[in-house]
N, C-alpha and C positions, 0 to 999 in steps of 0.2 A: 410560574409558581415556584419552581425549584430554587430560583435565585432568592426568594424571600424566606426560605426555610432557615438559614443561619440567623437572619434578623429576628424571626419569630422565636427561635430558640434563645437568642440573646435576651429578648424581652421577658421570656418566661423564667430564665435562670440567672440572668445577669452575667457576671464574669464566668469564664470557663472553669475556674477553680472553685466556684461557689457550690455549696450543697444545694440540692433541689429546693429546699425550703426557703432559701434566703430571699430571692426576689418576691415570691408570694407574701412572705412575712413583711417585707418592706412596703409593698403595695397595700397590704392589709393595714399597716400602721397609718399610712397616708389616708386611706379611705375612712378608717375609724376616727382619725383626727378631724377630717372634714365633716363627718356625720355628727360628731360631738359638738363642734363649733357652730354647725348650721342649725342645730336643734333650737327651736323656739327663738330664732334670731330676731324676728320682727317684734318680739316683746319689748325691745328697747326703743321702739319708735325711731325718732331722730337722734337718740342717744344724747350726745352733747350738742345742743342746738347752736352753740357758738360756732362750731366747725361745720355743722350741717348747713347753716345759712351761707357760709363761705363756699361750700360745695355747690349749693344751689346757684349762687351768684356766678361761680366759675363755669357752670353749665350753660349760662346764658350770655356771658361776655368773655371773650378771649383775653381782654385786658384784665378783667377781674381774675381770670384763671392764672395769668402770668404773675400778678402781684399778690394773689391770695387775699383779695378784697372781701370784705364782709357783705357787700352789696354790689349788684351789677352796675350801679351808677358810680362806683369807685370813690366813696367818701373816705373810707379808712380800711386798713388791712387787719388781719388777725395779728396776734403778737408773736407769731412764729413765721419762718419762711414757708413757702407754699408747697414743697415737694410732696408732703403727706396728703395734701388735698387733691393733687392732680389725678391719681387713679380713681378716686371717688367721683370727682367732677366729670371725668371722661365717662364713667359708668352712668351717671345721671344724664349726661348729654345724649348717650346712646339709648338708654332705656327708660328715661323719665325719672321724676323725683319720687322717692319712696324709701322706706326703711331698708329693704333688701338691696336696692341699688346702691345705697350708701355703705352698708356694712359688709356686703359680700366681698368686696376687694380686701377688707381687713381679714376675713376668714381665709382667703386665698394666700395672704401674706403669712398667716399662721402655719398653714400647711407647707408652704415653701420653706419657712424657717426650720420646720421639723425635717424636711428633706435635705436641706443644706447641712444641718447639724449631723444627720445620719451619715451623709457622704464624708464629712470631715473626720468623724470618729472612726467610721468603718475603714477608711483608706489606710490608716496606719495600724489599727488594732484588729478588730474582727467585726463580722456582721452582727454578732450578738451584742457587742459593745455599742455599736451604732443604734441597734434597736432599743436597747436600754436607755441610751441618751435621748433618743427621740420620744420614747414613751414618758420619760420623766418630764421633758419639756412640755409635751402635750397636756399632761395631767397637773401641771403646776397651776394652782388656782388663779394667780394674777395673770398668767398667760392666757388661760381660758377667758378671763375677763377682757383683756385688752385686745386680743385677736378677734373680738366680737364688738369692738367699740371704735369710735371714729376719732380718737386722739392720735397724735403723731407717733406714739410709742410703738405701734405695730410695725410701721415701716422702719423705724429706728432699729428695733430688735432684729429684723430681717437683714438689714444692710450691715449691721455690726457683725452678725454671724457670717455673712458673705465675706466681709473683710478678713476675719480670722481664717476662714477656709483658704482664701487666696494667699495669705501669708504662710500658712502651713504648706501649701503647694510650692511656694517659692523656697522654703527651707529644704525641700527635697532635692532641689536642682542646682547645678552650676550653670549650665546653659539653659536659657529660657526663664530664669528666675525674674528677670526684669519685667517681663510681660505680666507675671502674676502679681508682682508688687504694684505695677501700674493699675491693674484691676482692683487691688486692695485700696489704693489711693482713691480711685474713682468711687468705690463703694462708700468710703469714709466721707468723701466730698458731698455725695448726695445725702448721706446721713446728716451732715451739717445742714443741708437745705431742708431737712425734716425737723430737726430740733437743736439747731445751732451747736454750741460748744459741748453739749453732752456727747456728741459724736466723737470728740477728741479725748475722752477720758482714758481710753485704752491705747491711744497712739504712742505714748512713751513705752509701754510694755511691748507692743509689736515691734517698734523700732529697735529697742534694746536687745530683745531676743534674736532678732534677725542679725544684727551686727555681731553678736557674740557667737551664735550657733550656726550660721549659714555656711555653706561650702564656699571655697574660693578665698583669695587673699583679701586683706582689709580694704585696699583701694577699690577693688571690684565690689565688695559688699556695700561700702559707703556710696559708690556710684549708683548702684541699683536702687539703693534706698532714696537717693536724690531723685531718681526718675519717678519713684512712687510718690514722693512729696510733690513733684511737679504735677502729676496726674491729680492729686488731691487738690492742689491749688486751682487748677483749671476747672475741675468738676464742681467745686464749691464757689469759686470766685467769679465765674462768668455772670451768674445771676446777681451777686452782690455788686459787681462793678456796674452792671446795667442800671440797677436800682439807684445806686449812689450818683451816677452820672445823669440820670433822667431828670429833666427839670421838675422841681417839686410842684410847680403850678399845674402840671399836666398828668400827675400820677396821684394815687390815693395817699393819704397821710399814713405813716408807718405806725401802726397800732402798738402800744406798749412803750413807745419812746416819748420823751418830753420835748425833743428838738427835731422831730420828723426825720430821724436818721436811723437806718438799719444798723450801722456800726455801733451807734449808741445803744440800741436795743440789745445787740449781741454781747457787748462787753459790760453792759449795765444791768438792766432788769433781768435779762436771760443769761447773764454771765457771772461776773464777780458778785453781783447782788445775791445770787443764789447761795454763794459760799459764805459771805459775811453777813447776810441778812439785810443789807441796805438796798432794798429793791425800790428804787425811785419810781413812783407811779403806781405801786401796788397798794393794796388795802393797808393803810398805816405805813406804807413804805417810805423810804427816804429819811427816816428818823423824825423826831419831833419837830414839826413845823417845816419839814423839808419840802422841796419842790415836788409837786405832783401828789402830795399826801392826800389821801382820801379820808374824810371825816365822817363820823356817824352821829346822828341825832340820838342823844340819850337824855332821859329825864334828870332833873336836878338830884344829886346825891347818888346816882347810879354810875358806876365806873366799870370798865373792863379790867380784869386783873392785871393784864400786861399789854404791851403794844401788840396789836393784832398781827401786824406784818412780821413780827418775830415769834409768834406763838405757833410754831410748827412742830412741837413735840420736843421731848428731851433728846439732846444729842449725846453721842457716845457709842462705844462699841456694842452696847446692848440694844441699840435702836432696832436692828433687824430682827430681834427676838422678842420685842415687847408686845403688849396686848393688842396693838393695832396692826403692826407690820408682820408679826410672826406667822399668822395664819395665811398670809398672802404668798410668802416665798420661802420661809425658813424650815419647812418640813424636813428637807434633806440637806440643809446647809451644814449642820455639824458633820454629817457623813462625808460631804464633799470636801471639807477641810481635812478630815482624817485621811481620805483617799488621795488628796493632793500630796500630803506629806509622804504617804506610803509610796506613791508613784515616783516621787523624786528620790526616795531612798533606794528603790529597786533599780532605778536607771542612773544612779549617781556616778558609777564608775564607767559609764558608757563613753564612747568618743565624743569630742566636742560637737560634732555634727549629727549626733543621734537624734532621729526625728521623733522618737517616743518621748524622750525627755523634753525636747523642744515643745511638743504638744502640751505636756503638763505645765511647762513654763508659760506658754501663751495663754491657755485657758485659765490656769490658776492665777497668773498675774492680772489678767483682765478681771477676774472675779474679785481679787483682793483690792485692786485699784478702785473699781466701782463701789465696792462695799465700803471702803474707807471714806470716799467722798459722800456717799449717801448717809453714812453714820454720823458724820461730823458737820455737814453743811448746816448753817444757821438760818438760811433763807427758806423760801417756799419749798415745802416737801410734802408730797402726797404718796400714799401707800402704793398706788399703781405705778409709780416710777420704777419700782423694783422688778418689773418685767424685764428690764435690761440685764438683770442678773441671771435670769432663768436659763438662757443657752449656755452660759459659762458653767453654771452649777450642774446642769444636766450632762454636759460633756465630761466633767470630772467624775461623775458617778459612773458613767459608762466605761470610761477608760480605766479608772481605778479598780472597778470590779473585775474587768477583764484581766488586768495585770496580776492582781492578787489571786485570781482563780487559776491562772497558769502557774503560779508559785505556791499553790495550796498544799503541796507536799511538805513545805517548810512550815513548822508550827507557828512561827512569827507571822507569816502571811495569812494563814487560816485564822489565827487569833485576831489579827487586825480586821479581817472581814467580819468576824463575829462581833468585834467591838463596835464596828460601824453600824451593824444591824441593831445591836442592843441600844446604842445611843439614839438611833433613829426611832426605835420603838418607844423608848422612854420620852423622847421629845414630842412624838405624836401624842402620846398619852397626856403630856402636859398641855399641848395646844388644844386637844379635844376637851380637856377639863375646863377650858375657858368658856365653853358653851355647854354647861352641864345638863341642860334640858334638851339638847339636840343630840339624838342618837346616843344615849348614855352607855349603851352596851358596847359601842364601837371601840371606845378607848381601852376597855379591858381586853377585848378581843385582840386588838393590835398589840398590846403589851404582852399577852400570853403567846401569840404567834411569833412575835419578835424574839421573845426569850427562848422559845424552843429552837428557832432557827439559829440564833446566836450560839447556843450550846452545840447544836449539830454541826455548825461550820468549824468548830474546833477540831472535828475529826473528819472534815471533808476530804483531806488528802489520804485518809487511811481506810476509807470505805469504798464500796463499789461506785463507779462513776454515776450510775443512775440514781443511787441514793444521795450522792453529793449534789447532783443537779436538782433533785427534789427539795433538799434542804435550802439550797440557794434560791430556788423559786419561791419557797415559803418566805424567806427573808425579804426578797424583792416585793412580794405581795404585801407583807407587813409594812414595808416602807411606803408603798404607793396607795394603800387603801384609804389612809387619812386624807391626803390631798385629792384623791379621786372623789371621795365623798363631798369635799368642799367644792370641787369642780362641778359635780353634778348639780349641787345646789345653785352654783353660779349660773350655769347655762339654763337652768329652769326658771330664771327670774329675769325681768327686764332691769336695765340699769340706765339711769338718766342723770343729766346734770353734769356739773364740772368736777365733782369729787365722788368717785365710785370705789367700792371695795368688793372683793370676792368673798364667798363663803356664806354661811347661814346668818340670818337676821340676828343682830345683837352682838356679833363677833367683834365689831369695831369698838364697842363701848367698853368691853373688857371689865365691866363691873366698876368702872371709875365713876366719880360723881358727875352730876349733870353739868354740862357746859365744858367738860374736859375731854380731851382726846390726846392720849399719850402724855398726860400730865400738863398739857398746855391748853389755855382757853381757846375756843374756836369762835368764829364769827357767827353771831346769831341773826337769823332772818325772821323778822316779826311781821305778822299780819299779811293781808293779801297784797300782792303787787299788782301791776297792771293787768287788767282783765280778770281780776279775782284770783291772782296766783296764790297758791297755798304757801304759807310761810310758817313761822313759829318753830323752825327746826334748825339744829346745828348741821353743818355739812356732814357729819357722821350719822345723821339721822335721829339724834336725840333731842327731844323737845325740852325747852327750859323747864326745870323743876322736876324732871323725872323721865320715865321711859318714853322713847320717841313715839309720838302719835303717828300712826300710819306709816311707820318705816316698812317698806316692802321687803319681802324676802330677798336675800342676796346682798343686803348691806349697801344698797345704792344710797347716794348722798341725800336725796330728797324724796318725799312722798308724792311728787307731782311730775307729770310727764312734761317733757320739754316742748317748747315751741307750740305749734298748732297741734291739731289732731294727727295721730298716726295715720298712715295711708289706709283708707277704708273705714275710718271711724275715730272714736275717741282714743286719744293717746294712751298707751299702756300705763298703768300705775294710777292714772286718774287722780282725783282728789283723795287726800288721805282719809281713811275711814273715820267718820265722825266729824269731818271738817278740819280745817287747819287749826293747829294749836293756838291758843290765845296768848298774847304777850303779857308779861308781868304788868301790874298796875302802874300806870304812868308812862308806859312806852307807846309812842304814837304808832298806830297801825300803818303799814306801808313803808316804814323806814327801811331803806336799803333793799326793798323787795326786788328780786330778779337778779341779784349779783351772781349767784351760783347756779341758777336754773332759769328756764324760760317760764312764760305765762301760758295759761290756757286761753286761747282766743275763741270767743263765741261767734256764732254764725252771724249775728247782727253786726258785731264789730268788723268782721271780715267783709260783709257786704258794704258797709259804710266806706271802708278803705278802698274797695274795688270800684266804687262808683266814680266814674270819670277819671280812673287811675292813669290812663294813658296821657292825660294832659299835664302830668307832673313828672319831674325827674325822680323824686322820692314821694311815695304816697304818704309817708309819715316820718317823723324823727322821734327817737326815744333815747333817754340817757341810759347808757350801758348796753353792751352788745347782746346780752341774753334777752333783755326786753325787746330790743329791735329784732333779734333773730326770730322770736316767736311770731311776730306779725309778718315778717318776711316769708317764713315758711308756710304760714297760713294763706297768704295772698300770692306768693311767688312774684311779688313786686318789690323793688328796692325800698328799704327802710333805712334811714340814716341812723347809725349808732353813735350818738354824741359821747365823746370821751372814751371810746373803745371799751374793752372788757370791764375795767374797773370804774368807768365813768370819769376817770381822772386825767385822761390825756387832753391836752389843750387843743382839741380839734372837734368841731370848728370853734373859732373864737366867736364872741358875741357879735362882733362887727361882720364876720363872714356869714354867720347865721342870719343876721338881719338882711344882708344882701341877697342871700338865697330866697328869703321870704319875699323881699321886694320884687325879685325877678319872677315870682310865682312858681318856684321849683319845688316847694314842699307844701303839701296840703294840710297835714295835721301835726300837732305836737302832742305826744302821749305822755301824760303826767306820770312820774315815777313814784310819787308819794313822798318825795324828799329823801334826805339822808345822803345825797351825793355831794361831795365837797368840791373844792377847786373852782375854777372859773365857770364851770358848766352850771352851777347853781344860778348864775346870772342869766343864763338862757332860760332856765325854768321860770325865774321871777318875771322876766320880760314877757314871755309868752302868756303866763297866767294873768298878768296885769293888763295885757294889751288886747287879747283876742277872746272871742266868745267860746264858752265851753259847753260840752254836751257829754252826758254819761251814757255809755253804751255797754251792755253786758258787764257792768261793774267797773269799767275802765273810763277814765276821764280824758276826753279828747279836746284839744283847743284847735279850732278851725282857723288856720293862719291866713285865710282869705277873707275873714270877717272880723273886723275890729269891733270892740265894745262901743 
């Protein structure tokens, strides 16, 4: 037992020089983060059924696991590489299909990101700085949203934070730096396998800061950087090479591409298309009449105000602060920018290799680079993308607060701290004013507390340390109470579908007119989709013509649960109160139903698909991945997603589909209600004209074994 005593003491206290409170405070932060993110976790059911279906497929087929296929029979993949699916698929393979099994790995990623961020900030600054950074990250509303959701962004945020940590370690060393740079390259490579080129946004910043600020001569610095690049190439390239070299006839179609190529997907739809708005294969993508363009059935005389594929909000430097994005990420963004400048000023005269200045350059450069891309990208942009900013922002808050606190005896330093608190309180007051009926007292409380703290910080260096700490604590509380309230609302609600937002109901609409989100028209889903799916809502949750009918608390994109029922019963969210909103006069019900969310699958429809299911490769086929995912999650049997996510991918062709049917590999075709363009409308027409139909639970099935 005596040999274990030093280890026990280490676990309790951490480093030998740490105060007794440091390790308990750190462990308390991790436990509190885990408890917060686990709260009400199953309320989201299968969350984004698009990815949940791929997870279910990967839990049944190792080939589907490797490729990221949407179904275990490997018809088509998701429109991302599969790394983010792997932890969830392993969890489902071990513990069975269910909401917790899918979402718990995301929660663990959130806790791990807080831990890595703490370690990175605490190493060069102080335990207090690390705790502040970790708390800011944990309480950022979009982080609380995405670390409880099954999109790739959770793994991306974790790996990007790990990459920055490794680069900071390399900046400390002359010997041993290459090893840390190789670890950083490996982290960025696997981040690429989670969300392709977004992983490389901060690569120029990391490389430049290392070359300029690292110890050693120029040749050694460039050589080590080359080793890091090699590690990145290997960790990202092995999977890409295997997919590109694999015979196309024996692997699934690459979803999101128009030529069955992952490289095309990477540099097109998921690459430059996101920057310039020319996302071939997206909704309205590829420009007018472009290849893979998805069309929408609209009545005569009715037009969308602009091309849907380009309608992702106003671009510009104010995008991160607007009505839609501001409440997700920007609560402490003004303070982070102020503290970044302050930190660089304080460390400006330090030696070239000063690690404190390098930390500000790495975290600050990563924030500014990602901020610039998100602000000006013309392609697909969703509010939840901003979770990538959260670790950088949180690190700057922790580091900047620590540096200025140490310099507080200088009036300029204490005044800067006070200014950061005052600006944060004012901005929180502004953000809370965008939801005036939600906790109206909170905005004035934040403003008053922030004002008192800002004034007190002016004298922080001239009063007793305990008084100064009290004022600083009040300022920190004033800055965090707004995002904390938004976060509590977020974790208390389920979030489903492809477009989700954090915060209280109505925050995303920001008082703009119907059909608008950030000043841009959004895609309207009308009428029931397959299986009676509730439609009639914008992705932001607003119904045509007025307030969103049935928008659940928390601002999730739709008022309908994804896929089949949640484990143990009806999927959370259910049908919108009062039923789905009705389309405007002349709009055909069912048009484009299921593009952004799944359908509710009734028991009779499920039973029909399961009857003699083992005799078929696919129990059914449906246009669009969300439609197919719903039935696959309900039956746990492969369902072919014709056309991938948007229904616009040329897979399968009509000839291929006819061959599958002739071979007896598909049992049913599930009608989508129309609205999907491209060659896949020919499959719908052929199935509807050739085979007998039956209506089950409001869904129309065509039995591909029985001709008319």
